[in-house]
BAFI-3210 file (N, C-alpha, C; in Angstrom, 3 decimals, decimal comma, padded with zeros to 6 digits):
// residues 258
n [1|2|3|4|5|6|7|8|9|10|11|12|13|14|15|16|17|18|19|20|21|22|23|24|25|26|27|28|29|30|31|32|33|34|35|36|37|38|39|40|41|42|43|44|45|46|47|48|49|50|51|52|53|54|55|56|57|58|59|60|61|62|63|64|65|66|67|68|69|70|71|72|73|74|75|76|77|78|79|80|81|82|83|84|85|86|87|88|89|90|91|92|93|94|95|96|97|98|99|100|101|102|103|104|105|106|107|108|109|110|111|112|113|114|115|116|117|118|119|120|121|122|123|124|125|126|127|128|129|130|131|132|133|134|135|136|137|138|139|140|141|142|143|144|145|146|147|148|149|150|151|152|153|154|155|156|157|158|159|160|161|162|163|164|165|166|167|168|169|170|171|172|173|174|175|176|177|178|179|180|181|182|183|184|185|186|187|188|189|190|191|192|193|194|195|196|197|198|199|200|201|202|203|204|205|206|207|208|209|210|211|212|213|214|215|216|217|218|219|220|221|222|223|224|225|226|227|228|229|230|231|232|233|234|235|236|237|238|239|240|241|242|243|244|245|246|247|248|249|250|251|252|253|254|255|256|257|258]
n.u [018,476|021,092|022,673|025,486|026,209|025,590|027,453|029,836|029,588|029,625|032,206|033,733|032,998|034,118|036,753|038,151|039,016|039,840|039,999|038,493|035,988|035,466|035,454|033,242|031,184|031,271|030,607|027,892|026,745|027,091|025,472|022,975|022,592|022,438|020,081|018,175|018,444|017,674|015,036|013,914|013,983|012,207|009,810|009,540|008,147|005,936|006,609|009,323|010,535|009,274|009,247|008,840|006,068|005,901|005,012|002,278|000,123|-002,206|-003,640|-005,879|-007,725|-010,697|-010,843|-012,338|-013,986|-015,696|-016,751|-015,771|-013,988|-013,617|-012,420|-012,180|-013,982|-015,315|-017,413|-019,390|-020,126|-019,646|-018,319|-015,785|-014,915|-012,324|-010,869|-008,598|-005,896|-002,824|000,354|-000,674|-002,575|-005,853|-006,889|-008,548|-009,590|-011,118|-012,546|-013,771|-015,614|-015,855|-018,324|-017,106|-014,789|-011,485|-009,334|-006,533|-003,444|-004,642|-006,769|-009,977|-010,495|-011,656|-012,296|-011,134|-011,477|-009,441|-009,497|-007,670|-007,610|-006,291|-006,840|-009,141|-008,254|-007,462|-004,975|-004,173|-005,303|-006,167|-006,615|-007,288|-006,704|-008,332|-008,804|-010,771|-009,934|-011,644|-012,628|-011,554|-011,354|-009,181|-007,827|-006,474|-004,054|-003,603|-002,421|-002,162|-003,409|-002,069|-002,503|-000,867|-001,362|-000,716|-001,556|-003,971|-003,292|-002,139|000,917|002,647|002,960|003,663|004,397|002,664|001,762|001,578|000,482|002,192|003,564|006,783|008,045|006,450|004,359|001,280|000,067|-000,843|-003,582|-005,277|-005,556|-007,858|-008,131|-007,096|-004,262|-002,275|001,055|001,277|002,930|003,281|003,738|002,115|002,250|004,190|006,260|009,193|011,508|009,689|007,125|006,841|005,360|004,553|002,967|002,425|000,533|-000,216|-001,911|-005,168|-007,231|-007,916|-009,348|-010,955|-011,746|-013,641|-014,872|-017,016|-017,887|-017,428|-015,212|-014,637|-012,541|-010,607|-008,416|-004,937|-002,431|001,042|002,695|005,316|007,939|009,865|011,555|011,925|013,156|013,035|010,505|007,319|004,038|000,849|-002,195|-005,708|-008,326|-011,754|-013,996|-016,341|-016,465|-014,015|-011,188|-010,538|-008,854|-005,949|-002,921|-003,095|-005,569|-009,034|-012,014|-014,921|-017,333|-019,219|-020,685|-023,042|-022,246|-024,080|-026,340|-026,033]
n.v [-017,318|-014,989|-014,630|-014,243|-015,134|-017,850|-018,639|-018,180|-020,016|-022,433|-022,350|-022,454|-024,948|-026,554|-026,727|-028,992|-028,606|-028,303|-025,648|-024,243|-025,326|-024,473|-021,708|-021,489|-022,319|-020,292|-018,149|-018,647|-018,560|-015,881|-014,705|-015,757|-014,649|-011,980|-011,934|-012,646|-010,500|-008,379|-009,123|-008,943|-006,240|-005,334|-006,717|-006,748|-006,640|-003,974|-003,088|-003,457|-001,432|000,968|003,979|004,927|006,867|010,130|012,655|014,594|015,687|018,023|019,877|019,603|018,679|018,609|018,999|017,199|016,543|014,443|011,360|008,543|005,671|002,641|001,050|002,380|004,016|007,094|008,287|009,927|008,166|005,596|002,387|000,029|-003,073|-004,977|-008,047|-010,215|-012,507|-011,679|-012,458|-014,022|-012,401|-010,923|-008,897|-005,944|-003,796|-000,872|001,107|004,212|006,486|009,716|012,228|014,746|017,357|018,624|021,376|021,090|022,082|024,100|022,805|021,307|018,422|015,047|013,411|010,397|007,962|005,672|002,990|000,918|-002,068|-004,272|-007,341|-006,179|-003,781|-000,412|000,423|002,152|005,195|006,907|009,811|010,345|012,128|012,699|013,310|013,511|013,387|014,748|014,610|012,016|010,476|009,719|008,939|010,869|011,302|013,253|013,345|012,613|012,526|011,002|008,878|006,941|004,287|003,036|000,925|002,287|004,964|007,812|007,628|008,406|010,015|008,767|008,639|010,599|013,130|015,905|017,237|019,878|020,708|020,815|020,016|017,965|016,245|015,543|012,158|009,348|007,254|005,484|004,893|006,184|004,932|002,085|-000,060|-002,935|-002,839|-000,148|002,201|003,996|006,645|006,611|008,056|010,932|012,182|013,322|011,292|010,724|009,603|007,382|005,585|003,344|001,986|-000,776|-001,920|-005,211|-007,187|-007,900|-009,636|-011,337|-013,827|-013,710|-015,023|-014,048|-013,465|-011,785|-012,429|-013,801|-012,540|-011,375|-010,495|-008,990|-006,415|-006,344|-004,963|-004,420|-003,293|-001,163|000,401|003,179|004,009|001,801|-000,622|-003,429|-004,126|-005,340|-005,644|-007,071|-005,916|-006,118|-005,231|-004,995|-004,575|-001,945|-002,154|-001,878|-001,984|-005,303|-007,148|-007,138|-008,205|-010,526|-009,722|-009,759|-008,797|-008,436|-007,199|-004,691|-001,558|001,186|003,374|004,894|003,428|001,505]
n.w [-035,232|-035,849|-039,095|-039,159|-036,626|-036,842|-038,752|-037,333|-035,260|-036,665|-037,670|-035,317|-034,354|-036,256|-035,541|-033,624|-030,833|-027,365|-026,517|-028,407|-027,916|-025,298|-025,695|-027,385|-025,683|-023,742|-025,349|-026,047|-023,519|-022,813|-024,795|-024,028|-021,459|-022,162|-023,701|-021,751|-019,988|-021,677|-022,201|-019,638|-019,212|-021,092|-020,611|-017,893|-014,526|-013,404|-010,854|-010,639|-011,987|-011,488|-009,635|-006,162|-005,613|-004,428|-004,706|-005,827|-008,392|-007,915|-009,270|-010,922|-009,193|-007,265|-004,075|-001,467|001,674|001,678|000,148|-001,956|-003,231|-005,123|-003,170|-000,786|001,605|002,468|003,940|006,341|009,334|008,416|009,186|010,098|011,546|012,707|013,788|015,586|016,451|017,976|018,878|020,962|022,117|022,091|019,556|018,600|016,021|015,401|013,013|012,259|010,368|011,136|011,910|011,486|010,633|009,801|009,379|007,508|006,566|005,081|003,877|003,989|005,730|006,135|009,228|010,453|012,798|014,530|016,692|018,677|020,468|022,974|024,255|025,284|026,402|025,769|023,440|021,496|020,092|017,258|015,241|012,020|008,949|005,956|002,417|-000,594|-003,973|-006,443|-009,914|-010,038|-007,799|-006,159|-002,981|-000,459|002,156|004,969|007,424|011,027|014,395|017,248|019,997|022,249|024,460|027,782|030,365|030,645|030,432|028,561|026,942|024,920|021,678|019,358|015,912|015,049|012,711|010,366|007,359|005,770|007,961|009,331|006,916|006,014|003,681|001,920|001,466|-000,629|-000,037|-001,308|-004,699|-007,165|-009,616|-009,479|-010,013|-010,660|-009,566|-009,028|-006,980|-004,059|-001,673|001,406|003,687|004,219|006,019|006,781|008,488|010,456|009,724|007,190|005,611|002,953|000,004|-002,208|-004,888|-005,306|-006,094|-007,485|-007,621|-005,580|-003,381|-000,381|002,759|005,529|008,907|008,430|005,952|002,598|000,213|-003,093|-005,941|-004,627|-003,630|-003,088|-001,063|-000,506|002,185|003,203|005,143|004,850|006,851|008,376|006,996|007,140|007,864|006,869|005,598|004,726|003,273|002,642|000,466|-000,142|-002,909|-002,656|000,064|001,546|003,753|004,621|005,677|007,671|008,042|010,609|011,419|010,772|009,001|010,921|011,088|009,316|008,837|008,727|011,181|012,615|012,673|014,558]
ca.u [019,810|021,649|023,506|026,900|026,370|025,613|028,742|030,868|029,452|030,097|033,664|034,288|032,761|035,023|038,016|037,861|040,002|039,216|039,900|037,356|034,768|035,274|035,090|031,872|030,288|031,230|029,904|026,444|026,342|026,981|024,271|021,790|022,444|021,999|018,668|017,388|018,475|016,854|013,629|013,444|013,777|011,031|008,607|009,624|006,976|005,973|007,218|010,778|011,041|008,561|009,703|007,803|005,538|005,731|004,457|001,041|-000,409|-003,582|-004,171|-007,197|-008,542|-011,589|-010,659|-013,560|-013,919|-016,681|-016,656|-015,252|-013,698|-014,028|-011,796|-012,025|-015,216|-015,053|-018,708|-019,618|-020,897|-019,210|-017,461|-015,225|-014,366|-011,491|-010,394|-007,708|-004,918|-001,433|001,205|-001,492|-003,542|-006,991|-006,801|-009,661|-009,350|-012,389|-012,300|-015,044|-015,593|-016,582|-019,066|-016,362|-013,693|-010,401|-008,557|-005,136|-002,688|-005,575|-007,761|-010,914|-010,304|-012,532|-011,631|-011,411|-010,923|-009,065|-009,319|-007,120|-007,584|-005,615|-007,554|-010,125|-007,638|-007,058|-003,528|-003,931|-006,392|-005,646|-007,568|-006,623|-007,342|-008,351|-009,598|-011,008|-009,667|-012,682|-013,542|-010,891|-011,586|-008,007|-007,955|-005,203|-003,873|-002,961|-001,776|-002,918|-003,099|-001,904|-002,348|-000,470|-001,750|-000,233|-002,283|-005,038|-002,781|-001,410|002,355|003,343|002,197|004,560|003,819|001,806|002,327|000,586|000,931|002,453|004,347|008,092|008,315|005,575|003,419|000,239|000,333|-002,028|-003,937|-005,846|-005,853|-009,195|-007,983|-006,049|-003,678|-001,136|002,343|001,317|003,720|003,075|003,852|000,863|002,647|005,514|006,769|010,579|012,040|008,592|006,176|007,158|004,730|004,301|002,224|002,460|-000,581|000,396|-002,942|-006,511|-008,187|-007,842|-010,583|-010,645|-012,819|-013,593|-016,112|-018,089|-018,290|-016,421|-015,088|-013,911|-011,944|-009,996|-007,147|-003,904|-001,267|002,184|003,114|006,644|008,249|011,214|012,347|012,156|013,148|012,779|009,088|006,469|002,757|-000,132|-003,560|-006,631|-009,464|-012,825|-014,773|-017,562|-016,382|-012,790|-010,235|-011,153|-007,837|-004,648|-002,157|-003,963|-006,884|-010,006|-013,267|-016,001|-018,578|-019,115|-022,031|-023,161|-022,153|-025,242|-027,428|-025,745]
ca.v [-016,815|-014,153|-015,364|-014,185|-015,996|-019,232|-018,859|-018,245|-021,265|-023,524|-022,244|-022,927|-026,387|-027,247|-026,925|-029,887|-028,381|-027,914|-024,198|-023,812|-025,743|-023,575|-020,398|-021,589|-022,361|-018,950|-017,276|-018,837|-018,104|-014,418|-014,396|-016,105|-013,641|-010,726|-012,071|-012,610|-009,113|-007,561|-009,475|-008,439|-004,801|-005,058|-007,314|-006,797|-006,173|-002,541|-002,780|-003,499|-000,221|002,160|004,595|005,245|008,205|010,901|013,976|014,381|016,875|018,234|021,050|019,309|018,079|019,312|018,248|017,149|015,647|013,369|010,617|007,179|004,968|001,235|000,340|003,233|004,782|008,250|008,885|009,952|007,074|004,275|001,761|-001,304|-003,671|-006,137|-008,707|-011,342|-012,800|-011,303|-012,826|-014,576|-011,416|-010,655|-007,530|-005,397|-002,510|-000,271|002,270|004,919|007,786|010,601|013,354|015,954|017,655|019,425|022,091|020,662|022,736|024,887|021,948|020,652|016,980|014,191|012,758|008,967|007,515|004,271|002,596|-000,434|-002,617|-005,554|-008,001|-005,246|-002,554|000,488|000,593|003,297|005,908|007,899|010,527|010,471|013,145|012,282|014,052|012,855|014,190|014,502|013,489|010,707|009,775|009,334|009,279|011,352|011,248|014,505|013,257|011,992|012,674|009,654|008,687|005,581|004,051|001,930|000,882|003,269|006,339|008,194|007,660|009,149|010,312|008,287|008,498|011,736|014,037|016,773|017,825|021,309|020,954|020,147|019,462|016,835|016,443|014,514|010,907|008,701|006,034|004,560|005,553|005,956|003,954|001,203|-001,006|-003,676|-002,201|001,222|002,318|005,361|006,926|006,917|009,104|011,438|013,108|012,859|010,761|010,520|008,650|007,203|004,362|003,329|000,797|-001,216|-002,811|-006,437|-008,102|-007,319|-010,706|-012,271|-014,268|-013,704|-015,386|-013,377|-013,685|-010,939|-012,948|-014,132|-011,419|-011,655|-009,332|-008,234|-005,748|-006,582|-004,079|-004,766|-002,038|-001,117|001,655|003,596|004,178|000,470|-001,419|-004,853|-004,331|-005,512|-006,246|-007,121|-005,501|-006,548|-004,331|-005,531|-003,537|-001,519|-002,368|-001,296|-002,884|-006,506|-007,921|-006,523|-009,287|-011,542|-009,154|-009,914|-008,069|-009,169|-006,513|-003,361|-000,974|002,601|003,393|005,557|002,463|000,549]
ca.w [-034,900|-036,914|-040,054|-038,753|-035,450|-037,325|-039,408|-036,304|-034,501|-037,516|-037,732|-034,052|-034,227|-037,180|-034,824|-032,514|-029,780|-026,089|-026,425|-029,226|-027,219|-024,157|-026,231|-027,883|-024,519|-023,159|-026,292|-025,924|-022,178|-022,897|-025,591|-023,234|-020,411|-022,809|-024,073|-020,519|-019,499|-022,564|-021,989|-018,347|-019,305|-021,915|-020,068|-016,437|-013,798|-013,133|-009,563|-010,727|-012,627|-011,061|-008,393|-005,183|-005,876|-003,193|-005,011|-006,568|-009,047|-007,462|-009,966|-011,482|-008,141|-006,363|-002,843|-000,665|002,832|001,495|-001,093|-001,866|-004,468|-005,014|-002,058|000,403|001,813|003,329|004,230|007,795|009,906|007,964|010,199|009,907|012,761|012,423|015,004|015,385|017,494|017,751|020,023|022,033|022,609|021,223|019,069|017,842|015,382|014,991|012,160|012,116|009,684|012,031|011,350|011,791|009,722|010,355|008,379|007,511|005,497|004,287|003,228|004,896|005,646|006,945|010,355|010,608|014,083|014,690|018,091|018,768|021,823|023,187|025,362|025,821|026,883|024,696|023,266|020,609|019,436|016,310|014,392|010,732|008,122|004,555|001,439|-001,877|-005,167|-007,442|-010,123|-010,179|-006,524|-005,379|-001,563|000,061|003,613|005,349|008,733|012,115|015,817|017,797|021,444|022,618|025,853|028,621|031,650|030,649|030,373|027,347|027,236|023,869|020,453|018,297|014,581|014,692|011,700|009,727|006,099|005,888|009,168|009,329|005,581|005,691|002,583|001,898|000,772|-001,203|000,679|-002,276|-005,973|-007,698|-010,700|-008,966|-010,963|-010,129|-009,811|-008,511|-005,752|-003,595|-000,247|002,093|004,626|003,862|007,027|006,903|009,748|011,413|009,146|005,770|005,130|001,523|-000,408|-003,598|-005,231|-005,811|-006,567|-007,576|-007,900|-004,469|-002,719|001,047|003,693|006,826|009,670|007,880|004,657|001,602|-000,716|-004,317|-006,614|-003,537|-003,905|-002,066|-001,033|000,340|002,793|003,799|005,819|004,465|008,070|008,937|005,764|007,367|008,163|005,700|005,922|003,646|003,551|001,605|000,363|-000,977|-003,583|-002,002|001,518|002,083|004,400|005,184|006,396|007,916|008,670|011,223|011,733|009,689|009,181|011,590|010,729|008,724|008,805|009,067|012,650|013,215|012,785|015,647]
c.u [020,352|022,603|024,963|027,181|026,437|026,968|029,857|030,796|029,934|031,626|034,311|034,136|033,717|036,382|037,753|038,957|039,290|039,028|038,704|036,039|034,453|034,811|033,638|030,869|030,145|030,447|028,389|025,926|026,140|025,731|023,009|021,520|021,925|020,511|017,772|017,308|017,581|015,382|013,088|013,201|012,552|009,758|008,590|008,391|007,096|006,718|008,739|011,350|010,442|009,084|008,521|007,347|005,323|005,310|003,301|000,545|-001,890|-004,258|-005,589|-008,153|-009,508|-011,576|-011,903|-013,358|-014,891|-016,450|-016,124|-014,727|-014,008|-013,550|-011,672|-013,239|-014,969|-016,359|-018,960|-020,533|-020,433|-018,204|-017,036|-014,697|-013,625|-010,992|-009,471|-006,747|-003,536|-000,636|000,374|-002,532|-004,657|-006,993|-008,089|-009,262|-010,680|-012,097|-013,641|-014,834|-016,483|-017,316|-018,400|-015,205|-012,647|-009,686|-007,086|-004,443|-003,620|-006,680|-008,677|-010,850|-011,287|-011,717|-012,092|-010,705|-010,617|-008,816|-008,851|-007,076|-006,870|-006,192|-008,482|-009,585|-007,173|-005,535|-003,213|-005,247|-005,760|-006,803|-006,825|-007,415|-007,182|-009,160|-009,730|-010,704|-010,708|-012,293|-012,888|-011,018|-010,347|-008,246|-006,580|-005,241|-003,053|-002,335|-002,674|-002,440|-003,059|-001,743|-002,036|-000,708|-000,978|-000,941|-003,308|-004,602|-002,032|000,072|003,168|002,427|002,995|003,814|002,922|002,510|001,205|001,183|001,075|003,274|005,647|008,356|007,469|004,627|002,402|000,714|-000,951|-002,327|-004,573|-006,165|-007,262|-009,196|-006,823|-005,574|-002,484|000,161|002,424|002,014|003,669|003,292|002,468|001,068|004,013|005,890|008,189|010,988|010,970|007,650|006,416|006,625|004,449|003,644|002,446|001,278|-000,007|-000,628|-004,296|-007,578|-008,137|-009,245|-010,255|-011,895|-012,607|-014,849|-017,298|-018,556|-017,100|-016,406|-014,222|-013,409|-011,277|-008,648|-006,181|-002,794|-000,194|002,741|004,490|006,844|009,692|012,132|012,696|012,094|012,808|011,309|008,279|005,146|001,822|-001,488|-004,429|-007,894|-010,500|-013,601|-016,072|-017,565|-015,184|-011,921|-010,949|-010,143|-006,541|-003,830|-003,125|-005,356|-007,801|-011,311|-014,310|-017,353|-018,268|-020,534|-021,934|-023,227|-023,380|-026,410|-027,228|-026,357]
c.v [-016,032|-014,964|-015,402|-015,063|-017,448|-019,565|-019,028|-019,562|-022,448|-023,548|-022,796|-024,430|-027,175|-027,493|-027,760|-029,767|-027,992|-026,415|-023,679|-024,154|-024,807|-022,202|-020,390|-021,587|-020,978|-017,991|-017,392|-018,450|-016,601|-014,016|-014,653|-015,073|-012,340|-010,782|-011,996|-011,199|-008,214|-007,837|-008,923|-006,954|-004,452|-005,513|-007,373|-006,235|-004,686|-002,209|-002,757|-002,191|001,056|002,668|004,800|006,688|008,933|012,343|013,781|015,710|017,012|019,394|020,824|018,705|019,086|018,505|018,348|016,232|014,470|012,652|009,217|006,764|003,493|000,558|001,161|004,150|005,866|009,010|008,820|008,818|005,694|003,693|000,359|-001,802|-004,942|-006,724|-009,866|-011,497|-012,327|-011,592|-013,270|-013,633|-011,221|-009,171|-007,144|-004,022|-001,990|001,033|002,937|006,255|008,738|011,710|014,654|016,114|018,502|020,114|021,711|021,278|023,473|024,104|021,312|019,141|016,250|013,520|011,307|008,489|006,021|004,001|001,143|-000,873|-003,964|-006,191|-007,019|-003,929|-001,693|000,611|001,767|003,877|006,941|008,542|010,920|011,413|012,789|013,253|013,208|013,837|013,833|015,202|012,109|009,843|009,112|009,765|009,647|011,460|012,460|014,480|012,617|012,481|011,273|009,708|007,215|005,392|002,891|002,031|002,013|004,709|006,586|008,347|008,361|009,338|009,873|008,111|009,636|012,632|014,830|017,389|019,338|021,684|020,148|019,377|018,241|017,209|015,308|013,276|010,364|007,424|005,011|005,300|005,230|004,939|003,033|000,240|-001,685|-002,973|-000,768|001,235|003,768|005,460|007,252|008,036|009,606|012,580|012,651|012,514|010,556|009,429|008,560|005,868|004,473|002,001|000,514|-002,146|-004,039|-007,454|-007,427|-008,379|-011,777|-012,663|-014,444|-014,055|-014,662|-013,743|-012,870|-011,415|-013,247|-013,031|-011,815|-010,358|-008,401|-007,673|-006,002|-005,551|-004,682|-003,453|-002,191|000,260|002,018|003,761|002,839|-000,532|-002,893|-005,155|-004,414|-006,135|-006,164|-006,653|-005,855|-005,689|-004,923|-004,399|-003,226|-001,651|-001,637|-002,354|-004,084|-007,391|-007,123|-007,518|-010,314|-011,020|-009,273|-009,211|-008,959|-008,499|-005,160|-002,832|000,518|002,698|004,007|004,605|001,482|000,987]
c.w [-036,092|-037,777|-039,633|-037,548|-035,864|-037,947|-038,400|-035,558|-035,323|-037,581|-036,471|-033,907|-035,113|-036,560|-033,583|-031,468|-028,510|-025,983|-027,212|-028,536|-026,056|-024,628|-026,704|-026,735|-023,885|-024,041|-026,108|-024,540|-022,187|-023,656|-024,771|-022,149|-020,988|-023,157|-022,843|-019,986|-020,336|-022,348|-020,687|-018,389|-020,127|-021,210|-018,547|-015,771|-013,517|-011,859|-009,640|-011,263|-012,057|-009,721|-007,443|-005,396|-004,558|-003,447|-005,980|-007,142|-008,700|-008,189|-010,485|-010,455|-007,524|-005,066|-001,957|000,530|002,730|000,177|-000,874|-003,226|-004,227|-003,735|-000,781|000,511|002,847|003,593|005,732|008,257|009,492|008,955|009,787|011,248|012,379|013,741|014,633|016,545|017,056|019,009|021,222|022,599|021,588|020,855|018,346|017,298|014,854|014,259|011,872|011,408|010,494|011,274|011,778|010,812|010,444|009,187|008,544|006,305|004,526|003,612|004,268|004,683|006,554|008,045|010,437|011,870|014,043|016,168|018,114|020,224|021,832|024,438|026,072|026,321|025,704|024,646|022,347|020,108|018,511|015,560|013,116|009,824|006,640|003,703|000,176|-002,997|-006,223|-008,745|-010,151|-008,937|-005,927|-003,936|-001,029|001,582|004,034|006,744|009,776|013,476|016,410|019,309|021,692|024,116|026,474|029,962|031,751|030,571|029,072|027,693|026,155|022,667|019,227|016,980|014,148|013,672|011,053|008,467|006,260|007,096|009,085|008,037|005,221|004,552|002,576|001,158|000,194|-000,430|-000,249|-003,573|-006,459|-008,825|-010,350|-010,053|-010,313|-010,533|-009,354|-007,158|-005,295|-002,095|000,300|003,119|004,191|004,797|007,342|008,331|010,827|010,921|007,647|005,267|003,637|001,141|-001,883|-003,822|-005,922|-006,310|-006,587|-007,814|-006,817|-004,000|-001,248|001,855|005,010|007,613|009,142|006,516|003,761|000,552|-001,906|-004,942|-005,602|-003,974|-002,752|-002,189|-000,140|000,869|003,432|004,416|005,490|005,674|008,717|007,789|005,956|007,628|006,876|006,149|004,726|004,146|002,359|001,656|-000,592|-001,644|-002,840|-000,498|002,108|002,721|005,021|005,905|006,473|008,723|009,284|011,556|010,523|010,046|009,854|011,353|010,104|008,537|008,969|010,578|013,307|013,367|013,907|016,953]
res [m|h|k|n|v|k|s|l|s|k|l|l|i|s|y|h|t|p|l|a|t|i|f|l|m|l|f|f|i|v|i|s|v|y|v|i|f|l|g|s|n|i|y|g|s|p|s|s|n|q|e|w|k|n|s|f|n|l|d|d|c|k|l|s|p|n|g|s|n|s|y|f|i|l|e|p|g|y|q|l|v|l|e|g|q|e|d|g|a|q|i|q|l|k|i|t|v|l|n|e|t|k|i|v|n|g|t|e|a|r|v|v|e|e|v|e|t|e|d|g|e|i|v|e|i|s|k|n|w|f|v|v|c|k|p|v|n|d|i|f|y|l|g|e|e|v|d|i|y|e|d|g|k|i|v|n|h|e|g|a|w|e|a|g|v|n|d|a|t|l|g|m|v|m|p|g|n|a|a|i|g|q|k|y|y|q|e|f|a|p|k|v|a|e|d|r|a|e|i|v|g|m|d|k|v|i|d|t|p|a|g|k|f|e|k|v|l|e|t|e|e|t|n|a|l|k|p|d|e|k|e|s|k|f|y|a|p|g|v|g|l|i|q|e|e|t|l|k|l|v|r|y|a|n|a|t|s|n]
***
């Protein structure tokens, strides 16, 4: 404790009055709050101070429709299948890296198809567009086509967006050098799609029907348009997405070998 603070406390203690006691108590409460506040600003978690990143410097990137990083594989034929129960229904999510590309905002992007079924009936098919920033291997998301189904018929395209259209810009889906506390927009289409992710763990152990995975990365995803919504996703090194809420990986393979 500082010399002057010690002197002040001794002086106050020498006066055995209720007022002096109250003043002394208030003095130390103020000092304690200040120390806690100062410590939180110096040692606080990255997520408490870091802003959501929604713009990215691509000047040094060589953008490619092919590639991967530790947690996201963008090679044609790669496939993930996740299954689980939601509200009493059996859900399956099949993610396939297609052998096709699409020009989005002047960039050739890889097409990744997601097919979601509920009790065997298709509820959504989306075609998502990704690129790899080499050599750092950040994976960027340029938009998606979405078909929502009811009773076997397309009823809307909710959530569809495209970088370069209506002020939409690309988002990051997985950084090449992932670290706890990184916060970034995955989709940035104002008032249409504003999903974002924060990396909150990198040493999880997750059991799935496809196996047990270690050193798993965990993201907490939120939506700027729906602040009350939150979900967790888990990515295994060399595999990719292995769990999304109640859905868990049941198999993964090169789709051309099936």
